[in-house]
N, C-alpha and C positions, 0 to 999 in steps of 0.2 A: 504494500500500500505506499502510496505516495501521497505526500501534503504542500500546499502552498504555503509561503511564508513571506509576508509583506512589513516593511518597516518605512514609515514616513515621518518626515522631519518637518515638522510647522513650522514657521520662521516669518519674520515680519520683512517687508519685501525687500526680495534678494536685486541687484543690480544685474542687469539683463546681460552684460557683459561678462560676468561670471557664471552664468550659467552653463555653458556647453559645456568647460572645462572641469566643472563640479559634475557634470552627467560620466564626463569620461571615466573622473578618478572613480566614482561612486561604483562605475559596473568593474574597472580593474580590480578595486581594493577587496569588492566582494567576491569576485573570484578567486582572487588570492587566499580570503579568508577561509571559503570553502576547501579550497585545495590544502591549505594547511590543518581543517578540521576532518579532510578523509570523507567528505559528504559528497556524493555525486549529484548532478542536478540534470535536468532538462532544459531549462531555461533561465534568462535572468533579463529582465526588464526594468530600463530605469524610465522614471519619467519625474515630470517638474512642471512647476506654475511660478508665479513670481512669489509664491506665499508656501511653497513646499519643495522637498526633494524627497523622492518616493524609491525605492527597490522591491519589486518583488519576483519573488524565485521561486518557480513550479517544480514538480518531480523531486522534492528531498523525499530519503527515505525515512522511516522511522529508526533509525539506529545507524550508525556509522557501521561499515562491514567489520566483520570479525578480521583480524590477522594471525595467519600463521607462518609463523617463520623459525629459521636455524640459527641459533647462535653458537659462533664458535671463539672457543677458549682458548687457556694455553696449553700446550705441547703435552701429552702424556706423560712425559718424563718429570715435567714439571708438577702434576696433578699429586703422583705419590711422592712419598719420601722414602727414607732407605728401609723402614720398616714395612713398607708397602700400604701405609696409610694415606689418606687424603691430604693434602696439604693446604695450608690457609689460601694458596691460591684457589684453589680448586675449589673450596667450602666458599670462598667468598666472590668466586663467579658466578656459581652457582644462584647464592642467596640474591646475588644483583641483579640476574633473570627473576625473580619470584618461585624459584624450584630449592630443593632440596641435589645432596650428590646423588640418592637415589634412581635422579631424573638424568644424571650423565650418560650418554655412550660415545664411542670412539670412531674415528673416522681417518681415514688417511688419505693426507693430499702430499704428493710430491715426494712421497716416501716416508714422510712423518708423522704419526697419529695424533690427532689435537682431541680436544675436550669440546663435544657438540650437547646441544639442550634445544629439544622443541617446544617452542612456546606458541602459547594461544592467548589473544589477546583479544578479547570480548569488546566488540563494540558499543560506546554510549548511546544511552538514547538521544535522540538528535535535538530534542524540546529542553534537554538538560545543559545544551550548547550554544543554543541561539542567543543567549542573553551577553555575549562575549560581541556581538555585533556593536554595541558601543562604543566599541574601542576605533571599529571601522566607522561609525559617524565624527569620533573625535581626530583621527586622523586627515581627514579632508585639508586641503591646505585652500588658501584662496588669495587673490591678491591684497587685500585690507581686511582687518578683523578688527571688532569693537570689544567693549567688555559693556555691561547694562549693568545699573543698579549698584547693588553690592556684592554681584558674584565677581568671582575668581577667573570664570571662564573667558577667553576670548575667542569668540567667534564672529563669523562673517555679519551674521544679524542675531537680536534675541532669538533663544527657542521658545514657542509658545505654546506646542504641544509634540508629541510622541503616540505613534500608533507600534506598536510591535506585537505581530498578530501571527501563530504558528496556527492554521486554519481559523478555528475560531476561539481558541486560548491566548490570553494576553502571555505574552515573554515578558517578565517582570525587569526592569531596572531602571533609573534616573540618571537623567544629566542634568546637572546644574541645578537641581530642586525640581525639573518638571519629570515626572513619572510617565511612564508607559500605560497605555489603555486603547479603548477601542473609538475613542471619541475623535472625530476631525472637524474641519471647518468646511464648508460650501462658500459660494462666491460672496463677497464681502457685503454686497448690497441685494443682490438676489437670492441667496441662498441662507444655510442657517446651520447651526451647530447638529450633527447627526452621527450616530454611531455606525461603525462598519462593523456588520455582524460576523462576516467573513472573508478573509483573505482573497477570495476568488470572486468577490462583489466588489471588491475597490471602487475600479472606476466607473463600474454603473450606480453606484450610490452617489458620488460626485457628479457624475451626468446629471443625476437629479435634482442636486444641489448647484447646478450651473457651472461647472467646472469641469473641463475637458483635460485630464490628466496624461493623454499622451501628448508630447511635443508634436509628433511628425504629424498626428491626427489633426492638431489644431493649425499645423501650419497649412496641408493641405486646403482645409475649410477656409482659411485665408484665400490662399491661391484660387481656389474656386468661386469663391463668392467676389473675388475682384475679375476673374474672367468673365464670368456672367454679367457682371456691370459694364465690361467695357463690350460685350456683345450688345448688350440692349442700348448701349449709347452710341456705340458706333464708334467708340476711343481706342487708344491704343495707350495701356498704362503701364509707366516704367517701374517694372517690378525688378528693382535691385535687391539680389540674396540678400547679400547684407545687413538690409534695411529689413527684408521679409523676416530673417531669422530673429533681428532684434525685435522686432513689434511681435512677433511671436512668444518670447519670453515677455514679453510686457503684459499680457493678456490671459485670463483663465478661460473667457467664454467670449469667443471670436465674432464681431458684427461687422462686415464693412459698411461704409457708407461714404457718401461723396457731397462736396461741397464748394462752392465758387466764387471766385475774388473778382474785383473789377480789371477789365479787358487794360484800363488805363497803364496798369503794372509793366503790360508786355513791352513797353520801352527800354525796361530794364534789362541789360542782355540776360538771357536765359539759364545762364550756368550759375550767376546769381540768386534769381528767383528759385530755381532747383534746389540747389544748398539749401537756402533758408527754409523750404517745406521739409528735407529731407532734414537735415543734422539738428535744425530746432525742434521742429515739431511730427517730426516721422511719418511724414505724409509722401504718398507715392504721386509723382507727377503725370499729366495728363498729356498724353498728342494726339493729334488727328489723325487718321489713316493715311495722311499728305506727308508726315512726319512734323507738324508743326504743334510748338506748344500751344496748348489753350487753356484759358483762363478757368480752370478746374482743379482739383484733388480731390485724391480717394485716403481716406483715413479708417483705422481698425478700432471700433468700440469694446471695452471691456464690459459686454453687458449683451442685453438681448436687442429689440428692433424697436422695443416701445420707446417713444418720444424722439425718435430717431432725428426729426425735423429740428427741432431744437438743439440736439445735439452739434447737429451741419452747423447752425445757427452761431453757438457759440466758438466752435472752431474758427469758421469764417472770419469771425470776431478779432480772432486770435492771431490770424496769419494776415490779417488787413494791417494790424500794427506792423508786424515785423517785415512785410512788402514796403509799408511807408518808409520807414526805418533804408532799407535795401536802396528804395528810389531816392530819399535825399542823400543818402551816401553818394549814389552814382550823379548826381548832380552837382556836387559838391567837390567831389574830386576833381571834376572836369574844368573848375576853377582856377585850378594851380598847376602849371605847364611844368614840364619834366624837369626842367632844368631846377626849379624852386624844390620839388622834391627830392632831387640828388643833394640841395645843402644838407636838409632834414638828416641825411644817412650818414652824416658825421658825428649826428648827438646818437645815435644806436651802435651799442655797443654789441661787438659780433663775440667776441671772447676779451676777458681782462687782459691776456699777454699777447694778444691778437690784433686788439684795436676793433676799431669800429666798422661798421659795415661798407663807410666810405673806403675805408684801408683796405678792406677785401676785395673791392669792386678794381679799385688801381692795381693790386697784383693780379685780378683776376685777366684787366687788359693786357698785361705785361705778358703774361703766360699766352694768352689768345692770341697777341700779336709774333710771338715767336713760334707758337705753332703755324700762324700762316706762312712765314717768312719759311720757316723748313718743310714745308708743302709748296712753298713756289707758286701761290695762287696768284690770280688774276687779281688787277688794282681793284675793280669793282666789287669783288668777292671779298678782299683785304679788308675794304672801306665799310661792306656789311658785318664783317667782323669785331671790327673795334667799335662801332657804333655799340651794336648791340652788347658786347661787354661791359661799355660805358652807362649803359641805362637799365642794363638788367635786371636790377634791383629796385628801380625805381618805387614799382607801386607796393613796397615793403610799408611806406608811410601813408597809403591812401585810405580814408578812413571804410571802404569795401573790404581791401585785406585784414585790415585791422578786424573790422568783424567776423568775417568769413577766411581764415588765412591759409584754408585749403583752396581758396582762388586765387595765391601768388601766381605770378607769370600768365593767369589767363585773364585777368584783368589787365594785367601789363600790358598782354596783345592787344585789346581793346582799346585802352586809353593810349597807347602808342597811334594805334590809326587814326584816332580822334585828333590826336596833337598833328598828325599829318607825317608821320614816321615811314620811313620805305616800309611794304608790305612784308619783303623778305626779313629786315630787322623785327618788325612787328611780330611776326611767327616766330624768329628764332628767339626774341624774349620767351615767350610760353616756352619752348622746346629745353630751353636749356635747363629746365628742371626735372625733366627726363632722363631716365625712369624714374615714375613716382612711385615705385613700387616692385617687389620682385616680378621679374618677366613682364614689366610694363611697358607701354611702346617706348621705342627710341626715335629720337628726332631725326627729321627728313632731310634736313637743309644742312649743306656746309657749314655755316654761320651758326646755327643753333648747337651740332653736335661740337663744332671747337669752344663754344661757350660752356657749355655742359660740361667737357673734357676739364677747362681749366678752372672753373668754379669749384666742382669737385674736388680736384688735383691739389687745388690752393686747400681748401679744408681739411684732409687729409694730411695733405704734409706739414701744413700748420699746425696741428693738433697733434701728430708724432713730434715735432719739433720742441714742443713743451710737454712732453712726457705723458700727453692724453693719449692711451692705447687701448681701445677694445680689449675687454677680458671677461670671460662669462657671457653673462645675459647683459651686460653693460656697455652701451653704446650708444651715449646720448646724441651723438652728431651724426649717427647714421654711419659711419666711414666705411661699412662693410658692405651696405647696399651700395655705396657711392662707388667703391671699389669695381664692385661686379659690373656695375653701369659702367664705367669706363672701359672696361675690358670688352664690354659688348658690344660698346659705339665702336672702338676700333676695330671688333671682327666684322661688324658691321659695313664699316668706309671703305676697310682695307688700305688703306695709307701706308703710305711707304715709310713710316714711321717705328719706332721701338718704343714700348713702354718704358724702359730704360732710361732715354733721352730724356722722355717728359718729366718723371720722375724727377731726374737731375736737376735738369732745367731749374722746376720748382722749386728744391732743395735748396740750389746755389744761392736762387733769388732770398730765402728766407736767411741764409747767413749771411747775405749782403748787409739785408734790413734790420739785422742784428736780433731775429725773432726766433733765436733758439737758446734754450737753456742746458743743452746736452752737447756733445761731441758730433759732427758732423758723420763719424765713421759709425758710432751707434746711433745715428737716425737712418741712416743708409742702409743699415744691416737690419733695422727692425721693420722699414719699407720693404727691403726684398723681401723677408720674411712673410710678410703681410700680403702681398701680392700673388706671391706663390700660392699661398694656402687658397687665395680666391679664384687662380687661375686653375688649381688642381680641382676646384671646387666645379667650376664651370666644365669643364673636360669630364668630370667624371659624371656630371648630367648628363652628356653627351654618347654616353657609354663607352668612356673610353677606360680600359683597365690601369688600375693602380701603378704598375709598375712601368707600365708605356709612358703614364702621366710624368712619372719621375725622370724617364730617361729625356722625355724630349722637352723639360723643365730645367734639366741639369745648368745648363749656362746660360739659365735667365728665361723671361717670358718671350722679349725679343719681339717679332714683327706677329701678333696675335692671330691673323688669320693662318699664316704660315706654319706657326707652332701647330695649329689644329690641322693642317693639311700631315704634316708628319707624322702625327698620333696617330692620324686613320690610316696611312702608307705602315708604320709599324706594325700595327695590327693587323693588316693584311696579310702581312709578310712573315708574321708570327707562325701560322699554320703552313706556310711556304717551304716544301722541304728543295726546292730549288735555290733556296736562298741561304742555305744550311752553310757552305765552301764560304759564302761572303761575310754572315756574321761570325763565324768561327776564327777567320783571320783577322777581321777588325776587332775582335774581343781578345786576339792574343795581343794584338799590337798596343792595345788600352791597358792591358794587364803591365804588359814589359814597361811603357812610358811611363807609369808612375814611379819608376825606381830614378827617374834622374830629372834634372831642369835643365838640361844642355838641349838648344833649339840649332844647332850649326851640323854642317857635314862637310867633313873634308875628303874628297874623293880622292885623294892621293892614299891615303889608307885602307880603302877597299881591298879584299884579296880575292873576292871571287866574282865570277861574272851575276850572280845572282844580286849582289850586293850593288851595281852597277845598274843591272835592269830595273830594281824596284825603285832606285833613287831617278833614275831616268822616267821610268813609269810615272813617279808622282810629280816631278817636276812638267811633264805633259798636259797631266789630269787638273792639277791645280786650275788652271785658268778656267777652263773648263766647268769646273766642278763651283769654284767661286762664283761665276757668273750666275748658276743655275741657281745658287742662294742667293744673288742679288735680285734675280727674277722671280723668288719664290717659287722656283718648279720643283717640289719633292720627289718628285718619279726622277728627273733626270740627274737630280744630285744626288739621290742613293744608285741611281745606275751606274754612275761616273764613280762613284767610290766602289763599286763594287768590281771595276774593272781592275782596281787591285788587288782583289784577292788572288789570283793564281801568282804574280810577282811574289805575294806576301808568304804564300806556302811555299812556293820553291826555296826563297830566301830562308824559312827556318827549316827547311829540310837540309841548306849547303852550309848553315852558317851558324858558330856558335856564338850567340849574341853576348853571353856574360863570358866572353874571353878573361883569362886570366891577366893581360896584356890591359893596362885602363885606359890607355890611348885608343884601342881596339873596340873595348866595350863601350867608352864614352861615345864613340861617333856612331857604332851602332844604335845606341838607346836614343842618339841624337836623331837617328834618320827616322826611326820609330815615334820618336816625341813630333816630329813634324807630320808626321801621318796623324797621328793622335788627337792634335789641335783641329785639325780638318775633321776629322771624326765627331769630335765633341761640338763643334759648330751645327751639325744634323742633330744629336742624341748621344748620350750616355748608351750604346747597345748593349754594354753589358748589365745594365740595370732592366732591362726587359728579360722576361722568364719565356723562353725560347720553349715552342711546344710542336716542333717538327718529329713526326715519328719516324726514328730512323731504325 
């Protein structure tokens, strides 16, 4: 016979953003708890509303499974003394197993007899174990906890009631003075206090009290109601998944309704209107089937359909005030020209040791111009890059961005066009914040990409220069995301520029400006490791194995798309038997080259033809190989290196590299070292775990 167990923690309103993680923890910790108790189960279901966290366990047995096991003790020779009596070791072992020496038998293992005892452990009744779930409840972690009244417990919100049921029996325990029972509470206004007579009836009883406990069911109800409303009205409702999830966690009994606002507000950029509706009011914006923003909104009430007209009017009144503020901000911002806004940036601190936003802008301009020069851009594009960098942050002092920080860049683009800036510059102002989140959109324009890289690089190098380095989950300036964004942009644009060149340029500038409190070498090493980790992550995300990642990054990240191309090529060669001879030859070269720092060769010291042949082949292929590297042609580069395989094998067959004569030895190692440098320019082939079948 199996039973259902129910635990409900009744709380004051939970922050919606805490609930998803709490449910994940609740399920995982419940599974671990049951496993530790050796209690099998059929299903675990977690539920929640703003006022409760619940777990329902179905298919529990009435008792733990019995255990039959064999306990192994000391060797037979230790179990008996010289008189053939049981030793203390044997007696103690038996007692420790809850048995006597009469239960001992011997079994041979690898030629030696050992003491053994058969143990039978009877499973305990399930209901006697369930009060331990208290520990699971108390083990849940939340971003913020609180203490209430004179209680010592710190928890996410005050605990108001507890249900703990084994079928229809109460599981007795208490937390912070709250005793478990059968009583729960329905909807705050539509429901009432009610008893759950049996764990199986929990959801049904709550539904009668206007509470939908199943999160996914509530979410589906909201989505279905929105879809029906949209079909009835001929609308397209902008259902953002994050907002839908948040709203689901804000209500216990969802009812969708709609409201309207004055079309006069549509003069405000739709991004501001949508942000105001979504971020401040948790409303879903509405578009026409043709994609035009309409003066309506869709919202979700925590209740039934009664008096929805009154609810809609109340929400319309609140939204009107919000949108009036947005329109006021929009109109006021247009009264202050860009240059006036730029002056205010000198009064906004970016970071205490790195100066103001205006200082940051100046550094961004210098970095952006340096990239433009390196890429040898045309005059017009350079002009666009410089102007974008100069004014990229001006919208930070606008009323609109002050009210809606998430609109930075977006409003910059809008205002730049109003103030007569070039369309390319206006677009690039918005783009320089991209990517805004992991795997977000990347800039399309050259100007937007360069200024985005320059801005992010300045932040990263600046922070590292003064010792602000991400650790654990601490990354207040979003440096990890910025670094990944830089690598993604370099990959997309495929410019002939190395990451190390960009980092070095930014670091040199900070050193000259006196913005460092660490040695340049320390900063450079930390930056190298930081970007190496980010590049490794991106390559692994694309399915590149860890050993190949380390191989292609051995000499640095360099040209990002070329590094990716080399990784993909080596992944293909890993299982290519035809490549065996090449990787063996080049691998031997890399191994021996580690024994010297010599990088010169004296042909007069050659003693056999294989030395001459290898050196000549090396000289012949070097310009071809280096040209392939410059053109980022991975296939051609590796094929060219491969032509050295035969002369390398011949060289090793006929030549004693580690000769007793020091001059001969160093000359031969010098030759191998020259070749090794070329190989490392492609990858550290010895880092690859080759898998050819021989």
